[in-house]
N, C-alpha and C positions, 0 to 999 in steps of 0.2 A: 512578486512574492519573496524576492531575495531578501528585500529589507525587513520582512515581517516573518520570516522563517528562521529557526536556529536548526542547522544540521547536527542535532543531537538526538540520541535515542532514550526514549522513556525507559526508566529502570526495568531491564529485563526479567529480574526475578519477580517483580511485581505483575509484569505483563503476563507472565506464564499463568497467573491465576485470574486472569481477566475474562469477561464475556463480551459478546457482540458480534456484529456482522453486517451484512449489506442491507440497505434500506432503499425502497423505492416509493414513488408517489404515483398512485393509478387513481383516476377519477373514473367513477362508475355511474352511469345514469340508467335507472330501470324505467322502460317504457311501460305503457298500460297493458301491452301484450304479454308483459313478463320478460320481453328479450332485454339484452344489456347492451349498452354502448360503453365500451371501455377505452380510456385515453391515458397513456403514459405520459405524465406531466415533466418527467425528467429523462433525458437521454441517457443518463449514466446514473448508475446506483451510488449511493452515498453510505459509507459505513460509519457506525456508532458503536462505542465500546463502553463498558463500565469497568473500570480498572480498580475499583475499591475492594473487590473481593480478596480475602486472604492476607491482608496486611495486617500483622500482628505485632511483630516486635517494635520496640521503640525505635531502634535504629532504621528499620524500613520505613516507618512513619516519618522520621526526620528526612530521610532521602527524597520521599515524595513532596513534603512540604518545601525542601530546599529546591526541587526541581519546578514546583509550582511557582515559587517566588521569583526564580530567575526568568520564568516565562512571562511574568506579570500577569498571572491568570489567564484570561482569553486573549491577550494582545499578540503573543508570538507562537507560531506554529512549531511543531517538532516531529520526529520519527516516531511511529509506534509498530512493534513487531507483532503481527497477527499470526499467532502460532497455527492457525488453521489453514492460512493462506499466505504463505511468505515466499514460495518458490513457483518457478515456471511450470512445474509439474506437480504431483502429488507432494504433500509435506514430508512424507517418509521417503523420498527418492531424491539424491542429489541432482541438481540440474545438469541437464545434457545440451549440447550444443544444437539439438534438432528439436528441442522442446516446443518452441513457438515460431512461427513464421512471422517476420517483420515487414516483409515486402518482396518485391521482385526487381532486379536491376533493369536500367533502362540504357545503360552504356555510359552515363554521365552522373548519375546520382551516387553520392558517397555516404549521405546521412540517412540514418533509419532510426526512428524513435522505438524504444522498447514497448511491447504490447503483450498482453496475455488474453486469449480467447477462450471463453467458457461454453462448453457445449459443442456438439458436434451434428445437431438435429437441423431442423428447418429454420432456426433463428438464433444463430450463435451470437454470443456477446463479446465484443472486443474492448478491452480495458487498456487505457493508456497507463504505462508504469513510468512513474516520474522520480521515484526515489530508489533505485537499486542499491545492493550493498556493494560497496567498493571491493574489487577484486573477485567478485562472484560471477561476473558476466563470461559466458563462452559463445562464441560466434562461429557460424559456419556459412560458408558460401557454395552453392551446388553440392551440399552434402558433405563438404570436406571442411573439417574444423581450422580455423586460422590461429596462427601463432599470436600470442600477446601483442607482439609489436605490429602486427598487421591491422589492428583496430584500437580505437579508444572509446571509452565510454564515459560520459559525464555523470558522476553520482548524484549531482544536484538536480538533473534535468531528464536523465535516462536517454539521452541521445547518443546513439552509437554512430561513430564516424569511422569509414573504412579508409585504409591507405590507397586503395585502388577501386575504381568503379566496377561494379559487376556488369557482365554483359547483359543484353537485353533478355528479359524473361527468366533469368537466372534466380532462384530463390535464395534469399537471406534469411537465415533462422538464427535464434538464440536461446540460451538457458541461463538462468540467473536466480538470485534471491533478491527480495526487496521490502522495503517498509512502507507503511502507510502515512502519508502528510496528514497530521491532525493537530487539533488544537483543544485545549480545555474548554468544556461547554458551561463553565461556571466561573465566576470571579471570587468565590469562597470555598473554602475547605473546613469541614467540622470534624475535629478529631474527637473520638470517644475512647476515654481511658478506662478500659474494662478491668484493668489490674494495674498493679505497680509497675510491672516491667513490660506490659503488652497493652495493646489497644487496637482501634481500627478507625479508617476513615471509610464510613459506610458508602459515601457516593464520591466516585471520581470520574464523571462523565467525559468522555472524548469524542469529538465528532470530526470526520474527514474534511479536509478543505481542498479546494481546486488549486493544483499547482500553478 
């Protein structure tokens, strides 16, 4: 993915007005009895966004076009900030080092990938986080927060590496902010100049890509 992904963020002022969220693919077969057989075709959800809403000024239009051209349309991926889901906890609360459990020590492992778990009922969903925001990651071992020098986190992969391996069964937790790896889901943008000094790009579809 490194060769076809640019570690740059979609213009944040435009993303603030976007829409979208997770998508799943479920296959449903209805039997003669009326009972259903349901099968989830995807193990993980995939997010789709529409970033065209609210683009009005010519400067904003120009910024989006420049960003699109540099990505060569659908060719290169990039980061997108989902304002509803961009933190390890609720969006209105700063990340804390106990927000998400990454795993448990075994006495030798020092690498733990970032992840976020959704739900606490019978079937929680664990989502891999590959694009953390640099400088936002906080890590704790056995409930005690580590100093920045005691761990490192790769902002391009989301892999946390500890300076020392935690003892067996000791929990490793983290809090963080993150972006979604996406690409444009179109190779053309249509600009509608509604006025002399304003306009819009009605459709700027984005789709999540697998890191």
